[in-house]
NUTINU-636319 format. One record per residue (C-alpha): residue number from 1; residue in one letter; chain; x, y, z. Coordinates in Angstrom, 1 decimal. Example, Ala and Ser with C-alpha at 12.3 -4.5 7.8 and 13.67 -1.06 7.14 Angstrom:
residues 2
NODE lovex zavex zapa      x      y      z
NODE     1     a    A   12.3   -4.5    7.8
NODE     2     s    A   13.7   -1.1    7.1
END
This chain:
residues 206
NODE lovex zavex zapa      x      y      z
NODE     1     m    A  108.6  153.0 -126.3
NODE     2     h    A  110.1  150.3 -124.1
NODE     3     d    A  111.5  146.8 -124.7
NODE     4     t    A  109.5  144.5 -122.4
NODE     5     f    A  108.3  141.0 -121.9
NODE     6     f    A  105.4  139.3 -123.7
NODE     7     f    A  103.6  136.1 -122.7
NODE     8     n    A  103.1  133.3 -125.3
NODE     9     p    A   99.8  133.6 -127.2
NODE    10     d    A   96.8  132.3 -125.2
NODE    11     e    A   93.9  130.2 -126.6
NODE    12     k    A   92.5  133.3 -128.3
NODE    13     g    A   95.8  134.1 -129.9
NODE    14     e    A   96.3  137.2 -127.8
NODE    15     r    A   99.8  138.0 -126.4
NODE    16     k    A   99.6  139.8 -123.0
NODE    17     v    A  102.4  142.1 -122.1
NODE    18     l    A  104.0  142.9 -118.7
NODE    19     r    A  103.5  146.5 -118.0
NODE    20     t    A  106.4  148.9 -118.4
NODE    21     h    A  104.9  151.5 -116.0
NODE    22     t    A  102.0  151.9 -113.6
NODE    23     s    A  100.2  154.6 -115.7
NODE    24     p    A   97.3  152.3 -116.7
NODE    25     v    A   95.9  152.7 -113.2
NODE    26     r    A   95.2  156.4 -114.0
NODE    27     i    A   92.6  155.5 -116.6
NODE    28     r    A   91.0  152.9 -114.3
NODE    29     t    A   90.8  155.5 -111.5
NODE    30     m    A   89.2  158.2 -113.7
NODE    31     e    A   86.7  155.7 -115.0
NODE    32     a    A   85.8  154.6 -111.4
NODE    33     q    A   85.5  157.9 -109.6
NODE    34     k    A   84.9  161.5 -110.2
NODE    35     p    A   87.3  164.4 -109.4
NODE    36     p    A   88.8  165.6 -107.2
NODE    37     i    A   91.3  162.7 -107.6
NODE    38     r    A   94.4  162.4 -105.6
NODE    39     i    A   96.1  159.0 -105.7
NODE    40     i    A   99.5  157.3 -105.3
NODE    41     i    A  100.1  154.3 -107.6
NODE    42     p    A  102.8  151.9 -106.4
NODE    43     g    A  103.6  148.6 -108.2
NODE    44     k    A  105.9  146.3 -110.0
NODE    45     t    A  106.9  147.1 -113.6
NODE    46     y    A  109.0  145.4 -116.2
NODE    47     r    A  111.5  146.4 -118.9
NODE    48     q    A  114.2  144.6 -120.7
NODE    49     d    A  117.1  146.2 -118.9
NODE    50     s    A  119.8  144.8 -116.6
NODE    51     d    A  122.8  146.6 -115.3
NODE    52     a    A  124.0  148.4 -112.2
NODE    53     t    A  121.1  150.9 -112.3
NODE    54     h    A  118.4  148.9 -114.1
NODE    55     s    A  116.6  145.7 -113.4
NODE    56     p    A  114.1  143.7 -115.5
NODE    57     m    A  111.6  144.0 -112.7
NODE    58     f    A  111.6  147.1 -110.6
NODE    59     h    A  109.2  149.1 -108.4
NODE    60     q    A  107.6  152.3 -109.6
NODE    61     v    A  105.4  154.8 -107.9
NODE    62     e    A  103.2  157.4 -109.7
NODE    63     g    A  101.1  160.1 -108.4
NODE    64     l    A   98.0  161.6 -110.0
NODE    65     v    A   96.0  164.8 -109.2
NODE    66     v    A   92.9  165.8 -111.2
NODE    67     d    A   90.8  168.8 -110.3
NODE    68     t    A   89.4  172.0 -111.8
NODE    69     k    A   92.4  174.1 -110.9
NODE    70     s    A   95.4  171.7 -110.8
NODE    71     n    A   98.5  173.3 -112.3
NODE    72     v    A  102.2  173.1 -112.8
NODE    73     a    A  102.9  175.2 -109.7
NODE    74     n    A  101.0  172.7 -107.5
NODE    75     m    A  103.0  169.9 -109.1
NODE    76     r    A  106.3  171.6 -108.5
NODE    77     w    A  105.5  172.3 -104.9
NODE    78     i    A  104.5  168.7 -104.2
NODE    79     l    A  107.7  167.4 -105.8
NODE    80     e    A  109.9  169.9 -103.9
NODE    81     e    A  108.3  168.9 -100.6
NODE    82     f    A  108.7  165.2 -101.4
NODE    83     c    A  112.4  165.6 -102.2
NODE    84     k    A  113.2  167.6  -99.1
NODE    85     t    A  111.4  165.0  -96.9
NODE    86     f    A  112.8  161.9  -98.6
NODE    87     f    A  116.4  163.1  -98.8
NODE    88     e    A  116.1  164.7  -95.4
NODE    89     v    A  117.4  168.1  -96.3
NODE    90     d    A  116.1  171.6  -95.5
NODE    91     d    A  116.2  172.9  -99.1
NODE    92     v    A  116.5  171.5 -102.7
NODE    93     t    A  117.1  173.2 -106.0
NODE    94     m    A  115.2  171.6 -108.9
NODE    95     r    A  115.0  172.2 -112.6
NODE    96     f    A  112.4  171.1 -115.0
NODE    97     r    A  113.5  170.2 -118.5
NODE    98     p    A  111.1  169.7 -121.4
NODE    99     s    A  110.7  166.0 -122.3
NODE   100     f    A  108.2  163.6 -123.8
NODE   101     f    A  105.9  161.1 -122.1
NODE   102     p    A  102.9  159.6 -123.9
NODE   103     f    A  100.3  160.5 -121.3
NODE   104     t    A  101.3  164.1 -120.4
NODE   105     e    A  101.6  167.4 -122.2
NODE   106     p    A  103.7  169.4 -121.4
NODE   107     s    A  106.1  166.8 -120.0
NODE   108     f    A  109.2  167.4 -117.9
NODE   109     e    A  112.3  165.6 -116.6
NODE   110     v    A  113.1  166.7 -113.1
NODE   111     d    A  116.7  167.2 -112.0
NODE   112     i    A  117.8  167.9 -108.5
NODE   113     q    A  121.0  169.8 -107.5
NODE   114     c    A  123.6  167.7 -105.8
NODE   115     d    A  127.2  167.0 -105.0
NODE   116     r    A  128.6  163.8 -106.6
NODE   117     s    A  132.3  164.3 -105.6
NODE   118     s    A  132.1  161.5 -103.0
NODE   119     g    A  131.7  158.6 -105.4
NODE   120     p    A  128.5  156.6 -104.8
NODE   121     i    A  127.4  158.9 -101.9
NODE   122     v    A  125.3  161.7 -103.4
NODE   123     k    A  124.7  164.7 -101.3
NODE   124     f    A  121.5  166.6 -102.1
NODE   125     g    A  120.7  170.2 -101.2
NODE   126     e    A  124.3  171.3 -102.0
NODE   127     g    A  126.9  171.1 -104.7
NODE   128     t    A  127.0  172.1 -108.4
NODE   129     d    A  126.0  168.8 -110.1
NODE   130     w    A  122.6  167.8 -111.4
NODE   131     m    A  120.9  164.4 -111.4
NODE   132     e    A  117.6  163.4 -113.1
NODE   133     i    A  115.4  161.6 -110.6
NODE   134     l    A  111.8  161.5 -112.0
NODE   135     g    A  109.5  162.4 -114.8
NODE   136     c    A  106.2  164.4 -114.6
NODE   137     g    A  103.8  166.6 -116.5
NODE   138     m    A  100.3  167.8 -117.0
NODE   139     v    A   97.8  165.0 -117.9
NODE   140     h    A   97.2  165.0 -121.7
NODE   141     p    A   93.6  166.1 -122.6
NODE   142     n    A   93.1  162.8 -124.5
NODE   143     v    A   93.9  160.9 -121.3
NODE   144     l    A   91.2  162.9 -119.5
NODE   145     r    A   88.7  162.2 -122.4
NODE   146     a    A   89.6  158.4 -122.3
NODE   147     g    A   88.8  158.5 -118.5
NODE   148     g    A   85.4  160.1 -119.2
NODE   149     l    A   86.4  163.6 -118.1
NODE   150     d    A   85.9  166.9 -119.9
NODE   151     p    A   89.4  168.5 -120.4
NODE   152     d    A   87.7  171.9 -120.7
NODE   153     v    A   86.6  171.5 -117.1
NODE   154     y    A   89.3  169.3 -115.5
NODE   155     q    A   93.0  169.3 -115.6
NODE   156     g    A   95.6  167.3 -113.7
NODE   157     f    A   99.2  166.5 -113.2
NODE   158     a    A  101.1  163.2 -112.7
NODE   159     w    A  104.6  162.1 -111.9
NODE   160     g    A  106.5  158.9 -111.6
NODE   161     m    A  109.8  157.5 -110.2
NODE   162     g    A  111.6  154.3 -109.5
NODE   163     l    A  111.5  153.4 -105.8
NODE   164     d    A  114.6  151.3 -106.1
NODE   165     r    A  116.5  154.0 -107.9
NODE   166     i    A  115.8  156.8 -105.4
NODE   167     a    A  116.7  154.4 -102.5
NODE   168     m    A  120.1  153.9 -104.2
NODE   169     l    A  120.6  157.6 -104.4
NODE   170     k    A  119.7  158.2 -100.7
NODE   171     y    A  121.8  155.4  -99.2
NODE   172     g    A  124.7  155.4 -101.6
NODE   173     m    A  124.0  151.9 -103.0
NODE   174     p    A  126.1  151.2 -106.1
NODE   175     d    A  124.2  148.3 -107.7
NODE   176     l    A  120.4  148.0 -108.1
NODE   177     r    A  120.6  144.3 -108.5
NODE   178     n    A  121.6  143.8 -104.8
NODE   179     f    A  118.0  144.6 -103.9
NODE   180     f    A  116.9  141.3 -105.3
NODE   181     d    A  119.6  139.0 -104.0
NODE   182     a    A  117.9  138.4 -100.6
NODE   183     d    A  121.2  138.7  -98.8
NODE   184     v    A  120.6  139.8  -95.2
NODE   185     r    A  124.3  140.9  -94.9
NODE   186     w    A  123.6  143.5  -97.6
NODE   187     m    A  120.7  145.0  -95.6
NODE   188     s    A  122.8  145.0  -92.4
NODE   189     h    A  125.6  146.8  -94.1
NODE   190     y    A  123.3  149.7  -94.7
NODE   191     g    A  122.0  149.7  -91.2
NODE   192     f    A  118.6  147.9  -91.7
NODE   193     r    A  117.2  144.9  -90.0
NODE   194     p    A  115.4  142.4  -92.1
NODE   195     l    A  112.2  142.6  -90.1
NODE   196     d    A  112.1  146.4  -89.7
NODE   197     m    A  108.7  147.9  -90.2
NODE   198     p    A  108.5  151.5  -91.6
NODE   199     t    A  106.1  154.0  -90.2
NODE   200     l    A  104.4  157.0  -91.8
NODE   201     f    A  106.0  159.2  -89.1
NODE   202     g    A  109.6  158.0  -89.1
NODE   203     g    A  110.0  156.2  -92.4
NODE   204     l    A  112.8  153.7  -92.7
NODE   205     s    A  116.0  155.6  -92.4
NODE   206     a    A  119.4  154.2  -91.3
END
């Protein structure tokens, strides 16, 4: 589904591909451990895109929950709580639009209500605009089978988002490519120090 990057053939004639998402970790996790499974999967991913909101290499994070009673309501609550915490607002309005992802069924694109009248500064928790911020869905039964789990017993949900992209939205950054320029002046402009260490309690907020 994605244009990406392939290595030249190796001595066996095989061409390895740089991953377009972090989803393969889901299968490895299900093969290695039994439910309940609750994991976060951060990592670098690669797609053949390059413009103000896309980069050939970017950072993605996925979440996976597998249990006997996992459902869409659980997933929605987790995503709402994450958005309120990350964007530092008391309330968010979200909508789930039907979509397609190879590893989930049903699949959803998630939009969050916002105000985009201030240019690059997007205000969440208010306004009448909508912005898509992530994808999610219930884990496809075939994925559970491939992981050695019985889909008649277990069900799960997963979601994924670009870390660079949601940082752009939170801090009003107009160009994703600036993340990879290694310019200390750019970090200082947004109120960060190059050697800042984030904490689980306080995060890294300017």
